[in-house]
Structure formats: structure tokens, C-alpha cells
VEXDREN-2710 file (C-alpha; in Angstrom, 1 decimal):
% VEXDREN-2710
k/r/px/py/pz
1/MET/13.7/59.3/206.7
2/SER/12.4/59.0/210.4
3/ASP/9.7/61.4/211.5
4/GLN/12.3/62.6/214.3
5/THR/14.7/63.4/211.5
6/PHE/12.4/65.1/209.7
7/ASP/11.3/67.5/212.2
8/ILE/14.9/68.1/213.3
9/GLU/15.6/69.2/209.5
10/MET/12.2/71.2/209.4
11/GLY/13.1/73.3/212.4
12/LEU/16.5/73.9/211.1
13/LEU/14.9/75.0/207.7
14/VAL/12.5/77.2/209.3
15/ASP/15.3/78.9/211.1
16/ALA/17.3/79.3/208.0
17/ILE/14.4/80.8/206.1
18/TYR/13.9/83.5/208.8
19/LEU/17.5/84.2/209.3
20/ARG/18.1/84.6/205.4
21/TRP/15.1/85.8/204.2
22/HIS/13.2/87.2/207.4
23/PHE/10.1/85.2/206.7
24/ASP/8.7/83.7/210.2
25/PHE/7.2/80.3/209.9
26/ARG/8.3/79.2/213.5
27/GLY/4.8/79.4/214.7
28/TYR/3.1/77.7/212.3
29/ALA/1.1/74.5/213.0
30/GLN/3.8/71.8/212.5
31/ALA/1.3/69.1/211.2
32/SER/0.3/71.6/208.3
33/LEU/3.9/72.6/207.4
34/ARG/5.1/69.0/207.4
35/ARG/2.5/68.4/204.5
36/ARG/3.5/71.5/202.7
37/LEU/7.2/70.8/202.7
38/LYS/6.7/67.0/201.7
39/THR/4.9/68.3/198.6
40/ALA/7.6/70.9/198.1
41/MET/10.3/68.2/198.2
42/GLY/8.7/66.3/195.7
43/ARG/8.0/69.4/193.4
44/PHE/11.8/70.6/193.6
45/SER/13.2/66.9/193.5
46/CYS/14.5/66.9/196.6
47/THR/15.0/63.8/199.1
48/SER/15.6/65.6/202.5
49/LEU/14.8/68.9/203.6
50/SER/18.5/69.8/204.0
51/GLN/18.5/69.8/200.0
52/LEU/15.7/72.3/200.5
53/GLN/17.5/74.3/203.0
54/ASP/20.6/74.3/200.8
55/LYS/18.7/75.9/197.9
56/VAL/17.2/78.4/200.3
57/LEU/20.5/79.5/201.6
58/HIS/22.5/79.6/198.1
59/GLN/20.1/80.0/195.5
60/SER/18.6/83.5/195.6
61/ASP/15.6/82.9/193.0
62/PHE/14.6/79.7/194.9
63/PHE/13.0/81.0/198.0
64/PRO/9.9/82.8/196.2
65/ALA/9.0/79.6/194.4
66/LEU/9.2/77.6/197.8
67/LEU/7.0/80.6/199.5
68/ASP/3.9/79.6/197.2
69/TYR/4.0/76.1/199.1
70/LEU/4.6/77.7/202.5
71/THR/1.6/79.8/202.2
72/VAL/-1.9/78.7/201.5
73/GLN/-3.5/80.2/198.5
74/VAL/-6.7/78.6/198.5
75/SER/-9.8/81.2/198.2
76/GLU/-12.8/82.5/196.1
77/MET/-15.0/85.1/195.9
78/PHE/-17.7/85.4/198.6
79/ARG/-16.5/82.2/200.0
80/ASP/-18.9/81.0/202.7
81/PRO/-21.8/83.2/201.3
82/ASP/-23.6/83.2/204.7
83/TYR/-20.6/85.1/206.1
84/PHE/-21.0/88.0/203.7
85/LEU/-24.7/87.9/204.2
86/ALA/-24.3/88.3/207.8
87/LEU/-21.8/91.2/207.4
88/ARG/-24.4/92.8/204.9
89/ARG/-27.4/92.2/207.2
90/GLU/-26.1/92.8/210.6
91/VAL/-22.7/94.6/210.3
92/VAL/-23.0/97.1/207.6
93/PRO/-26.1/99.0/209.4
94/LEU/-23.7/99.8/212.3
95/LEU/-20.8/100.4/209.8
96/ARG/-23.0/103.1/208.2
97/THR/-22.8/105.2/211.4
98/TYR/-19.1/105.9/210.9
99/PRO/-18.2/109.2/208.6
100/SER/-15.2/107.1/207.2
101/LEU/-14.2/103.4/207.4
102/LYS/-11.0/101.4/207.6
103/ILE/-11.1/97.8/207.0
104/TRP/-8.4/95.3/207.1
105/VAL/-8.1/91.9/205.2
106/ALA/-5.2/90.2/206.9
107/GLY/-3.9/87.2/204.8
108/CYS/-5.7/88.4/201.5
109/SER/-4.0/85.7/199.7
110/THR/-4.8/86.4/195.8
111/GLY/-7.4/88.8/196.7
112/GLU/-10.6/87.2/196.2
113/GLU/-12.2/88.3/199.7
114/VAL/-10.8/91.7/199.1
115/TYR/-13.0/92.2/196.0
116/SER/-16.0/90.4/197.6
117/LEU/-15.9/93.1/200.5
118/ALA/-15.3/95.9/198.0
119/ILE/-18.3/94.7/195.8
120/LEU/-20.5/94.2/198.9
121/LEU/-19.6/97.8/200.2
122/ARG/-20.4/99.5/196.7
123/GLU/-23.6/97.8/196.6
124/GLU/-24.2/99.2/200.1
125/GLY/-23.2/102.8/199.3
126/LEU/-20.2/102.6/201.4
127/LEU/-17.0/101.7/199.5
128/GLU/-16.1/105.5/198.4
129/ARG/-15.8/106.3/202.2
130/THR/-13.9/103.3/203.0
131/LEU/-10.1/102.5/203.2
132/ILE/-9.5/98.7/202.7
133/TYR/-6.0/97.4/203.9
134/ALA/-5.2/94.0/202.0
135/THR/-2.0/92.3/203.5
136/ASP/-0.3/89.1/202.9
137/ILE/3.3/88.2/203.1
138/ASN/3.4/86.6/199.9
139/PRO/4.4/89.3/197.4
140/GLN/3.7/87.2/194.3
141/ALA/0.1/86.6/195.8
142/LEU/-0.3/90.4/196.3
143/GLN/0.8/91.1/192.9
144/GLN/-2.2/88.9/191.6
145/ALA/-4.5/90.3/194.2
146/GLU/-3.6/94.0/192.8
147/ALA/-3.9/92.8/189.3
148/GLY/-7.6/91.5/189.9
149/ILE/-7.3/89.0/187.2
150/TYR/-9.0/85.4/187.7
151/GLU/-9.6/82.5/185.2
152/LEU/-12.7/82.8/183.8
153/ASP/-13.9/79.1/184.7
154/ARG/-14.0/80.2/188.2
155/ILE/-16.5/83.0/187.7
156/ALA/-19.6/80.7/187.7
157/GLY/-19.0/79.8/191.3
158/PHE/-18.2/83.4/192.4
159/THR/-21.4/84.4/190.5
160/LEU/-23.5/81.7/192.6
161/ASN/-21.9/82.7/195.8
162/HIS/-22.3/86.5/195.2
163/GLN/-26.0/85.7/194.6
164/ARG/-26.4/83.6/197.8
165/ALA/-24.5/86.4/199.9
166/GLY/-27.3/88.6/198.9
167/GLY/-25.9/90.4/196.0
168/LYS/-27.9/93.3/194.9
169/SER/-26.4/93.3/191.2
170/SER/-24.9/90.9/188.8
171/LEU/-21.3/90.4/189.2
172/SER/-21.1/90.9/185.5
173/ASP/-21.3/94.5/186.2
174/TYR/-17.7/94.1/188.2
175/TYR/-15.6/92.6/185.6
176/THR/-14.7/92.4/181.9
177/ALA/-14.0/88.9/180.2
178/ALA/-11.3/88.5/177.9
179/TYR/-8.9/85.6/176.6
180/GLY/-10.3/83.2/178.9
181/ARG/-9.9/85.5/182.3
182/ALA/-11.8/88.0/184.2
183/VAL/-10.5/91.4/184.8
184/PHE/-12.1/93.1/187.8
185/ASP/-12.9/96.7/187.4
186/LYS/-10.0/99.2/188.6
187/SER/-12.7/101.2/190.5
188/LEU/-12.9/98.3/192.8
189/ARG/-9.6/98.6/194.2
190/ARG/-9.3/102.7/194.0
191/ASN/-9.5/102.5/197.9
192/VAL/-7.4/99.4/198.5
193/VAL/-3.8/99.4/199.8
194/PHE/-2.1/96.1/199.1
195/SER/0.6/95.6/201.4
196/ASP/3.3/93.2/202.9
197/HIS/2.7/92.2/206.5
198/SER/3.3/89.5/208.7
199/LEU/1.2/88.4/211.6
200/ALA/4.2/87.0/213.2
201/THR/6.7/89.6/213.3
202/ASP/4.9/92.9/212.4
203/SER/2.7/95.4/214.3
204/VAL/-0.4/97.2/214.3
205/PHE/-0.6/100.0/211.6
206/ALA/-3.9/101.9/211.7
207/GLU/-7.4/101.8/213.8
208/MET/-10.1/99.8/212.2
209/GLN/-13.7/99.2/212.1
210/LEU/-13.7/95.7/210.7
211/VAL/-10.9/93.1/210.5
212/SER/-11.5/90.1/208.3
213/CYS/-9.1/87.3/208.9
214/ARG/-10.6/84.0/207.6
215/ASN/-8.9/80.6/207.4
216/VAL/-5.4/81.7/208.3
217/LEU/-5.3/81.2/212.1
218/ILE/-6.0/77.4/211.4
219/TYR/-2.2/77.4/210.0
220/PHE/-0.7/78.7/213.1
221/ASP/0.0/77.2/216.7
222/ARG/-1.7/78.8/219.7
223/PRO/1.0/81.3/220.6
224/LEU/1.1/82.7/217.1
225/GLN/-2.8/82.6/216.8
226/ASP/-2.7/84.7/220.2
227/ARG/-0.1/87.3/218.8
228/ALA/-2.5/87.6/215.7
229/LEU/-5.6/88.0/217.5
230/GLY/-3.9/90.5/219.8
231/LEU/-3.3/92.6/216.9
232/PHE/-6.6/92.5/215.7
233/ARG/-7.7/93.6/219.4
234/ASP/-5.4/96.5/219.4
235/ALA/-6.2/97.6/215.5
236/LEU/-9.9/97.3/216.3
237/CYS/-11.7/100.7/217.6
238/ARG/-14.2/99.9/220.3
239/LYS/-17.2/98.2/218.9
240/GLY/-15.1/97.2/216.0
241/PHE/-15.9/93.9/214.5
242/LEU/-13.8/90.9/213.8
243/GLY/-14.5/88.1/211.2
244/LEU/-13.0/84.5/211.3
245/GLY/-13.0/81.3/209.2
246/SER/-15.8/79.0/210.1
247/LYS/-13.2/76.5/211.7
248/GLU/-11.6/79.4/214.1
249/SER/-12.9/80.7/217.1
250/LEU/-11.9/83.1/219.9
251/ARG/-13.0/80.5/222.6
252/PHE/-9.5/79.4/223.8
253/SER/-7.6/82.7/223.1
254/SER/-6.2/85.0/225.5
255/CYS/-8.1/87.7/224.0
256/ALA/-11.5/86.3/224.3
257/SER/-12.5/88.5/226.9
258/ALA/-12.2/91.5/224.8
259/PHE/-14.9/90.6/222.3
260/ALA/-18.4/89.4/222.4
261/GLU/-20.1/87.1/220.1
262/PHE/-22.2/89.2/217.4
263/VAL/-23.3/86.6/214.8
264/ARG/-22.1/83.2/216.5
265/GLU/-22.9/80.8/213.4
266/GLU/-20.5/83.1/211.0
267/ARG/-17.6/83.8/213.7
268/ILE/-18.3/87.6/213.8
269/TYR/-17.3/89.0/217.1
270/GLN/-17.3/92.8/218.4
271/LYS/-14.8/94.3/220.3
272/SER/-16.2/95.1/223.7
273/LEU/-13.5/96.8/225.6
END
């Protein structure tokens, strides 16, 4: 199949997904989408995207399986520990000045960042007055996030990240190990709302003091990046904080003027307008 034919079929498939299932991948970066769809073709034994499209349109149980290939579920607790260390040292002292807090983890995937923030906030005495909104478009990922269950062989890496992020306790205080898995304490998600939300189609739903959206925008094209950043700008209160991934930036965004760099190295910004 030629690249031109593949791209034509990819456009038709993305339109079909939007019309049939109301998931909008039309603004996703083309190169990344190509790679993921080629992987999906191999997994589902399809020789063309048209075959994938036929399954999407006519097999009601197929799309949820395909969705796992279209959304990137790669995360770990306290990923990029210096980011969480900067939150702890530079952002938390200012968050303390609010009587209550709302935090939005956009594109929360399977929940590792949500639990990282919940643990950090508990260690800093802020979790009980914080409401965390954890959103994603993948319902299966959200279910896993809400369950808070992770393979035990990942815990050593999580523990090292937690220590490097300035952890004030042992990570083992927050989970119970059983049958090769770690189950994180229900109290960590008592103040968490897990919800379906699309940065491509949905709107702002609350005013936030902190928005953390890391390693999501890299999969969007420029117009969709601007749309998402516009949502974050509108959601944040004045002087609220935005955290992005290590390869993401506001520099060329139409929203750049609304923010000032707060911790440049860790891509933490403060809303200035």
C-alpha cells in the first residue's frame, strides 16, 4: 500500500470513528497516528485500514479494543521526579494559600500521575482540601485508574521515583501487596473524580488552581494543541499553574501570552492574565 493510499484510508477511518463513536482523532499528529494504526493492523490481522474501518463500523465490540492502540497508555508514578520535586518546593507553598484546591490531571491514562499527586498532596497536608479531576477519553484506562491496581514488578521503579521527588514517607505506606499486584489505598482517591473528557471536543468544567497535562500534547497537531491549551487557560484561576511534559512547550502557542514561566526546566507555567 502506498503512503498516499494509506493516508487517504486513514482520513476515512478517523472520520468513521468520529461519526460512529464520537471520538475525535482528526487533530492528532499524523506521524504518531500512522505508527499506531500500523501496529493495530498487525494485531487485528488486517491488510488495509479499510478492513479496520469495516470492523469499526460493523462490529460493536471492536472499537474499544482499537481504542487502546489509538490512545497512548504509557506512564509511571512520579514520572520525571524533578517535575514533582518542583511542584513540592515551588508550587505547593503557593497552593497552601487557598482554602480549597481543584486540580485537573488531563489525559490521566491509567492513573499513575493521579496517585503521585495524591500522595504528594497528602505528604504536604493538602489532600483533604483538594478535589482532583482525573480525565481521559479511554474508558478502560479510567477503570484501571479508579481501581488503583498495578503490577508489583513496577513498584521498585515507582519507589525510586518517589524518593527522588522528595518523598517524605515510604511509598509502601500507600499500598497493599497481594498476588503479584499492588493495590493503592482507597483513601488516596476519596477526593478524586474520574471522568471521561476529550480535549478535542469537550469544554471547561470547573475553575482550577493547577492543571497537569504531561506527554499528551505531543500527540496533537498544532490546532488541537492550541485548543487544549485554551481550555487549560480558561480553566485556571488567575495565578494558577500549568504543568506540561518535558518535550512540550507554550512557546509557539497562541496562548503563550497568558502565561509566565514559573519553573522553566520542568515546564511549569503560571497564568499571568
